[in-house]
Every structure is written in C-alpha cells, then in structure tokens.
TILO-284402 format. One record per residue (C-alpha): residue in one letter; residue number from 1; x, y, z. Coordinates in pm, whole numbers, plus 50000, padded with zeros to 5 digits. Layout:
N
PT gunu bator    c1    c2    c3
PT    a   NUM     X     Y     Z
...
//
This chain:
369
PT gunu bator    c1    c2    c3
PT    m     1 47369 35413 52602
PT    f     2 47197 35078 52664
PT    t     3 47433 34949 52933
PT    p     4 47212 35060 53230
PT    v     5 46942 34822 53099
PT    f     6 47181 34527 53100
PT    g     7 47326 34634 53433
PT    g     8 46980 34656 53587
PT    l     9 46882 34319 53439
PT    i    10 47185 34147 53587
PT    g    11 47117 34315 53921
PT    d    12 46751 34212 53915
PT    l    13 46800 33852 53806
PT    w    14 47139 33735 53928
PT    l    15 47389 33933 54129
PT    g    16 47172 34179 54320
PT    r    17 47184 34557 54314
PT    k    18 47442 34608 54586
PT    r    19 47694 34378 54417
PT    m    20 47636 34546 54082
PT    v    21 47691 34893 54230
PT    i    22 48019 34773 54383
PT    i    23 48127 34610 54056
PT    g    24 48032 34919 53859
PT    a    25 48217 35153 54093
PT    l    26 48530 34937 54083
PT    m    27 48518 34921 53703
PT    m    28 48481 35299 53679
PT    t    29 48768 35344 53926
PT    a    30 48987 35119 53712
PT    g    31 48869 35305 53403
PT    h    32 48978 35641 53542
PT    f    33 49317 35498 53639
PT    c    34 49355 35353 53288
PT    m    35 49279 35699 53146
PT    a    36 49595 35817 53316
PT    f    37 49796 35623 53057
PT    d    38 49777 35673 52681
PT    q    39 49832 35304 52606
PT    s    40 49519 35193 52795
PT    f    41 49275 35451 52653
PT    l    42 49046 35201 52478
PT    l    43 49037 34974 52783
PT    a    44 48955 35278 52995
PT    m    45 48658 35369 52776
PT    l    46 48526 35012 52791
PT    l    47 48555 35002 53171
PT    l    48 48386 35340 53211
PT    i    49 48096 35256 52979
PT    v    50 48023 34913 53126
PT    g    51 48086 35032 53481
PT    t    52 47846 35323 53441
PT    g    53 47573 35086 53326
PT    a    54 47630 34854 53620
PT    l    55 47629 35138 53873
PT    r    56 47355 35370 53751
PT    g    57 47102 35100 53671
PT    n    58 47124 34962 54026
PT    l    59 47193 35264 54245
PT    l    60 46880 35463 54161
PT    p    61 46637 35182 54258
PT    q    62 46797 35171 54601
PT    v    63 46712 35538 54649
PT    g    64 46351 35466 54560
PT    e    65 46334 35170 54797
PT    l    66 46392 35400 55093
PT    y    67 46030 35513 55060
PT    a    68 45692 35350 55028
PT    p    69 45530 35380 54683
PT    e    70 45275 35633 54807
PT    d    71 45533 35846 54992
PT    a    72 45579 36187 54825
PT    r    73 45928 36214 54974
PT    r    74 46046 35978 54701
PT    d    75 46029 36267 54451
PT    t    76 46224 36495 54685
PT    a    77 46489 36227 54742
PT    f    78 46558 36203 54372
PT    q    79 46566 36582 54348
PT    l    80 46841 36587 54610
PT    y    81 47022 36298 54445
PT    y    82 47033 36467 54106
PT    a    83 47120 36806 54253
PT    m    84 47426 36651 54419
PT    v    85 47519 36474 54096
PT    n    86 47509 36804 53909
PT    f    87 47701 36982 54183
PT    g    88 47966 36716 54137
PT    a    89 47954 36783 53763
PT    f    90 48034 37146 53845
PT    v    91 48313 37078 54094
PT    a    92 48483 36786 53917
PT    p    93 48592 36973 53599
PT    v    94 48723 37260 53809
PT    v    95 48934 37031 54029
PT    t    96 49053 36784 53766
PT    g    97 49098 37060 53509
PT    g    98 49310 37254 53756
PT    l    99 49525 36949 53824
PT    a   100 49558 36887 53452
PT    q   101 49665 37245 53390
PT    r   102 49906 37248 53686
PT    y   103 50054 36904 53625
PT    s   104 49906 36694 53341
PT    w   105 49585 36524 53231
PT    h   106 49732 36197 53356
PT    v   107 49725 36335 53710
PT    g   108 49371 36469 53661
PT    f   109 49235 36132 53551
PT    a   110 49417 35952 53832
PT    f   111 49263 36191 54085
PT    a   112 48919 36112 53940
PT    g   113 48989 35745 54006
PT    f   114 49060 35814 54373
PT    g   115 48741 36023 54387
PT    m   116 48540 35730 54250
PT    l   117 48700 35499 54505
PT    a   118 48610 35741 54785
PT    g   119 48250 35741 54664
PT    l   120 48240 35361 54687
PT    v   121 48372 35375 55043
PT    f   122 48094 35617 55142
PT    y   123 47836 35395 54973
PT    l   124 47950 35089 55167
PT    a   125 47969 35283 55492
PT    g   126 47610 35397 55447
PT    q   127 47466 35050 55389
PT    r   128 47362 35015 55752
PT    h   129 47137 35320 55711
PT    v   130 46976 35180 55397
PT    v   131 46898 34849 55564
PT    a   132 46763 35019 55876
PT    v   133 46537 35255 55684
PT    a   134 46404 35022 55419
PT    p   135 46442 34650 55495
PT    k   136 46342 34433 55201
PT    p   137 46289 34074 55325
PT    a   138 46181 33964 54977
PT    r   139 46523 34070 54851
PT    l   140 46719 33844 55085
PT    p   141 46946 33583 54923
PT    n   142 46765 33265 54812
PT    a   143 46426 33434 54856
PT    p   144 46167 33305 54605
PT    r   145 46112 33533 54307
PT    v   146 45757 33646 54256
PT    p   147 45652 33609 53890
PT    l   148 45532 33920 53714
PT    g   149 45190 33791 53618
PT    a   150 44952 33962 53377
PT    a   151 44923 34279 53587
PT    g   152 45300 34309 53614
PT    w   153 45352 34269 53240
PT    r   154 45088 34535 53175
PT    r   155 45281 34768 53404
PT    v   156 45603 34691 53216
PT    a   157 45435 34763 52882
PT    a   158 45298 35091 53016
PT    l   159 45644 35203 53128
PT    l   160 45793 35100 52794
PT    g   161 45545 35335 52630
PT    l   162 45688 35628 52827
PT    v   163 46040 35587 52686
PT    p   164 45982 35751 52344
PT    v   165 45775 36026 52508
PT    a   166 46054 36102 52755
PT    a   167 46296 36105 52460
PT    l   168 46121 36422 52336
PT    f   169 46251 36604 52644
PT    w   170 46602 36471 52594
PT    t   171 46598 36569 52226
PT    a   172 46591 36933 52334
PT    q   173 46803 36894 52647
PT    s   174 47088 36717 52467
PT    q   175 47146 37027 52255
PT    v   176 47285 37195 52569
PT    w   177 47590 36971 52529
PT    n   178 47591 36990 52152
PT    t   179 47479 37278 51927
PT    y   180 47423 37516 52218
PT    n   181 47800 37562 52247
PT    l   182 47811 37677 51885
PT    w   183 47522 37915 51949
PT    v   184 47705 38068 52246
PT    r   185 48016 38108 52033
PT    d   186 47820 38275 51753
PT    h   187 47545 38472 51929
PT    v   188 47656 38569 52283
PT    q   189 47872 38867 52379
PT    l   190 48162 38688 52550
PT    h   191 48379 38995 52611
PT    i   192 48383 39137 52963
PT    g   193 48624 39425 52924
PT    s   194 48940 39270 52782
PT    f   195 48853 38923 52913
PT    i   196 48687 38665 52687
PT    v   197 48465 38417 52874
PT    p   198 48553 38059 52764
PT    v   199 48256 37877 52613
PT    p   200 48312 37564 52835
PT    w   201 48238 37780 53141
PT    f   202 47872 37775 53043
PT    q   203 47870 37398 53092
PT    a   204 47994 37456 53446
PT    i   205 47703 37696 53497
PT    d   206 47471 37421 53374
PT    g   207 47610 37187 53640
PT    l   208 47568 37447 53916
PT    s   209 47220 37570 53820
PT    p   210 47022 37270 53956
PT    f   211 47196 37312 54291
PT    i   212 47086 37678 54297
PT    c   213 46729 37610 54181
PT    l   214 46661 37316 54414
PT    p   215 46597 37492 54751
PT    p   216 46330 37736 54627
PT    m   217 46166 37461 54422
PT    l   218 46146 37225 54721
PT    m   219 46002 37507 54931
PT    f   220 45742 37563 54663
PT    w   221 45653 37192 54654
PT    r   222 45622 37186 55032
PT    w   223 45397 37490 55019
PT    q   224 45180 37312 54761
PT    a   225 45174 36989 54963
PT    a   226 45064 37172 55278
PT    r   227 44762 37293 55084
PT    g   228 44695 36962 54913
PT    q   229 44789 37112 54575
PT    e   230 45115 36934 54492
PT    p   231 45078 36789 54139
PT    g   232 45119 36422 54057
PT    q   233 45420 36281 53877
PT    f   234 45280 36301 53524
PT    v   235 45191 36666 53578
PT    k   236 45537 36737 53720
PT    a   237 45699 36575 53416
PT    a   238 45478 36786 53189
PT    i   239 45564 37103 53380
PT    g   240 45932 37018 53340
PT    c   241 45885 36988 52963
PT    f   242 45698 37319 52945
PT    i   243 45958 37505 53153
PT    f   244 46242 37366 52945
PT    g   245 46048 37464 52633
PT    a   246 46021 37817 52770
PT    g   247 46400 37816 52811
PT    t   248 46455 37722 52449
PT    l   249 46206 37987 52340
PT    w   250 46416 38231 52542
PT    l   251 46711 38137 52320
PT    a   252 46492 38185 52012
PT    a   253 46416 38539 52131
PT    a   254 46783 38629 52185
PT    g   255 46792 38815 51856
PT    f   256 46564 39084 51997
PT    a   257 46826 39165 52262
PT    a   258 47126 39142 52031
PT    d   259 47368 39429 51977
PT    a   260 47487 39562 51642
PT    d   261 47713 39258 51604
PT    g   262 47421 39021 51651
PT    r   263 47529 38912 52000
PT    a   264 47300 38888 52302
PT    p   265 47418 38988 52654
PT    i   266 47595 38714 52846
PT    l   267 47324 38724 53114
PT    f   268 47085 38601 52846
PT    a   269 47270 38268 52839
PT    v   270 47296 38255 53220
PT    m   271 46919 38300 53248
PT    f   272 46869 38012 53003
PT    h   273 47065 37778 53229
PT    l   274 46859 37874 53533
PT    v   275 46525 37833 53354
PT    s   276 46614 37515 53166
PT    n   277 46755 37348 53475
PT    l   278 46441 37430 53671
PT    g   279 46259 37232 53403
PT    w   280 46524 36960 53425
PT    l   281 46469 36933 53801
PT    y   282 46097 36895 53750
PT    f   283 46140 36631 53481
PT    t   284 46443 36408 53537
PT    p   285 46411 36310 53905
PT    t   286 46034 36277 53863
PT    m   287 46073 36028 53579
PT    v   288 46312 35812 53780
PT    s   289 46077 35833 54079
PT    l   290 45783 35733 53859
PT    f   291 45970 35430 53722
PT    t   292 46086 35312 54066
PT    r   293 45735 35358 54200
PT    a   294 45543 35196 53914
PT    a   295 45781 34917 53809
PT    p   296 45723 34563 53941
PT    t   297 45967 34501 54225
PT    s   298 46147 34213 54055
PT    v   299 46249 34418 53748
PT    v   300 46271 34772 53884
PT    a   301 46645 34810 53812
PT    t   302 46597 34690 53454
PT    l   303 46319 34940 53393
PT    v   304 46512 35224 53556
PT    g   305 46789 35144 53309
PT    l   306 46533 35154 53029
PT    n   307 46427 35500 53144
PT    m   308 46789 35607 53096
PT    f   309 46772 35469 52743
PT    s   310 46528 35751 52664
PT    t   311 46829 35983 52702
PT    t   312 47008 35785 52432
PT    l   313 46711 35804 52198
PT    g   314 46683 36178 52256
PT    s   315 47054 36223 52195
PT    f   316 47028 36047 51858
PT    a   317 46736 36269 51756
PT    s   318 46919 36575 51889
PT    g   319 47219 36494 51673
PT    r   320 46999 36474 51364
PT    l   321 46825 36802 51445
PT    g   322 47161 36962 51523
PT    s   323 47250 36944 51155
PT    l   324 46979 37204 51092
PT    y   325 47177 37465 51285
PT    e   326 47374 37553 50971
PT    t   327 47062 37596 50756
PT    l   328 46799 37748 50987
PT    p   329 46809 38089 51157
PT    a   330 46890 38048 51527
PT    s   331 46541 38167 51627
PT    q   332 46373 37896 51418
PT    f   333 46621 37631 51532
PT    w   334 46541 37686 51900
PT    a   335 46169 37732 51837
PT    l   336 46168 37388 51673
PT    h   337 46321 37235 51987
PT    a   338 46071 37420 52205
PT    a   339 45792 37262 51999
PT    v   340 45945 36914 52040
PT    v   341 45978 36933 52419
PT    g   342 45640 37107 52446
PT    l   343 45483 36814 52261
PT    g   344 45636 36588 52523
PT    g   345 45465 36790 52795
PT    v   346 45126 36762 52625
PT    l   347 45167 36385 52586
PT    f   348 45257 36343 52953
PT    l   349 44943 36529 53055
PT    l   350 44730 36312 52825
PT    i   351 44895 35987 52938
PT    g   352 44855 36073 53306
PT    w   353 44491 36171 53257
PT    r   354 44392 35874 53042
PT    f   355 44623 35591 53152
PT    g   356 44736 35685 53504
PT    p   357 44583 35372 53663
PT    a   358 44789 35152 53427
PT    y   359 45096 35275 53616
PT    g   360 44936 35228 53954
PT    i   361 44917 35606 53988
PT    t   362 44569 35740 54031
PT    r   363 44648 36043 54245
PT    a   364 44939 36239 54385
PT    a   365 45153 36066 54646
PT    k   366 45095 36145 55011
PT    a   367 45333 36348 55220
PT    q   368 45465 36148 55517
PT    p   369 45553 36282 55860
//
C-alpha cells in the first residue's frame, strides 16, 4: 500500500510526525469500531487503510531519532520494535478470535478498537521520554526548513534505488501469507492423533517466532560487536535474504521427509517459521534503520513510507508467482522463491560494497555505552 508514503509526506511537510501518529491512531480506532457494524464496513476499511499510512509512516522515524546516526543501538531498537509488533500479531488473533467465538465478531472488532485507543494513550504518556532522550530543536514549530541540496537529493535517489531490491525479499516473504497456506494444507501432516491442526495456527506461529528468535540473535550481535565484527547494515540485509532463502529451500526439500501420503512432519513447517523469521529479523528492522539513518532529516518519514512500499511491490510479484503453484511441483516452486530472495541478498552485498558512501554509510555503526 502507498499510504505510508503520503502519511510520511504530510508529517514531514505540514502537520508533523506526532500529530500524524495521533491522527492515524484515532482513525484506526474509529475503523475498528466501524468494523463492529455491518453497515459501516466500507468506511471501516477506508479508515484503517488511511490511518495505517498516517501512523506507520511517522512512528518509525521517531524510533530512529532516539539514536545518533552512527549509534549501533538504532538497529537493536528496531529489532525490539518489530518483535513486539509480531508478538502483538500473535496475541491479538487469539484474544479477538476468542471473543468472536464466545460472543460475536462485532465484539472482537470493538475490543480491537479499545486496544488501539490504549496504544495511543501509552504513546502520548511516553512523549516526555522521547523528548528527553532525543531533543530535536530543528523540528520545533516554525523552525526554518533546511533545503535538501544536491547531496540530499543524491541520498534520496540512492534510497529510491533500494526499493525494488528490497521488493525481492518481500516477493518470497509474502508467500507466507498466501500460497504457503495451501502448501501446508496439501503437504504437511496435520493429524496429531485424532486432532487436526488448523492451518491458521501456523500464522500464529509466524507471529510468535520473531519474539523467540530475538534474544539469541541480539546476544550474537552483542558478541560480534564486542569483538569489532558486527556487520554493517547492507551485510545484515543480505544475511536476512540468505537466511530466508534457506528457509524456502527447506520447504523445497520437504518431499524428502514426506510419508507415503506425500506429507512432511508438522515440525518441518515449525522449523521453517523459526528459520524464515530469523531472516526476517535480520532484514526488516535493518532496512528501516538504514532508511532512518541515511534519509535527509526533512524527508525521513516520507522515505520510510517508501521503504514500506517495497512490501507492496513484493506482494504484487508474489501474487503473480503464486499462480505457478498449480503448475510447478512444490519443490520447484519454493526453489524459485529461494532464488529470488537470494538474488536480493547478492544485490545488497554489491550495493553496500560499491555504493555505500552514497548512503552515508562507509562502515558499521559504533556501539554506544
């Protein structure tokens, strides 16, 4: 979706990021409440789509502004941010789904609205910490806007060039929410005794996996940093692509572990979620961190929204490739996606090696005390 770009642009040029986050959160709250009524479904979808663009495009830059550009903790902060988002993606369907089953979907959507409102309250309550940690005098009301200049426009062009490369990762990742469900239905042994595991449960595992993978990964990064071996952001993005590619190759190899009915053990799918989300943790927060670090200050929210547009591009490509599921053997289908995301990893390595200075990134960020 392109709305985070427009939301970031409005936040950068007119209303400011804090106001846009508040507006976005209120629109999403209203959208969830409208979902509680059948008559307001279309209005609810409009509010949720526009509200998401206003919120996401302006919230992420505020996380980045807590740290200096050369501070390596910026990467860790986005890791924590995304891990919490995914933990919420695990908890929310369980809670709202339970309410929907016990009462009705109207109650479930209404509860989601109150949850969104509670999130806004916490955001506003935490503003004093944001201001204390990272004051931005240049962002005060009526402060003069610094023009981009030639160097700034070159930085913008360099970040624009990363969008189609990042889309290669999302082309493979988007299949987790698309054709992967069909693959689980067709190729995974879902019977545990007399119980049949519902396919949607695997999406809950996908939401929980980043939360499980984060602590050991951060410990590993800290171990690398203590030895001066922590990779830079382009290398981290490439590693994320390669790990996710390994996860899709794991799916391609499922046939070797299949039983007589052609179904792989259920732990095969669980392992995929752990491996692929380790790659996701390397890639997704790192890309946002890179954009907030390299983007000119006056347009950082706009460019963070543009980074999110790479997800949209990847989703479109994923949908096209998904049509091949009916014509290709499953092993070839997943091997093709492994090649796509692996190509993304190679391109990130080449871009970082050849054009790193164009992004203002010539070496890995420094760890701060």
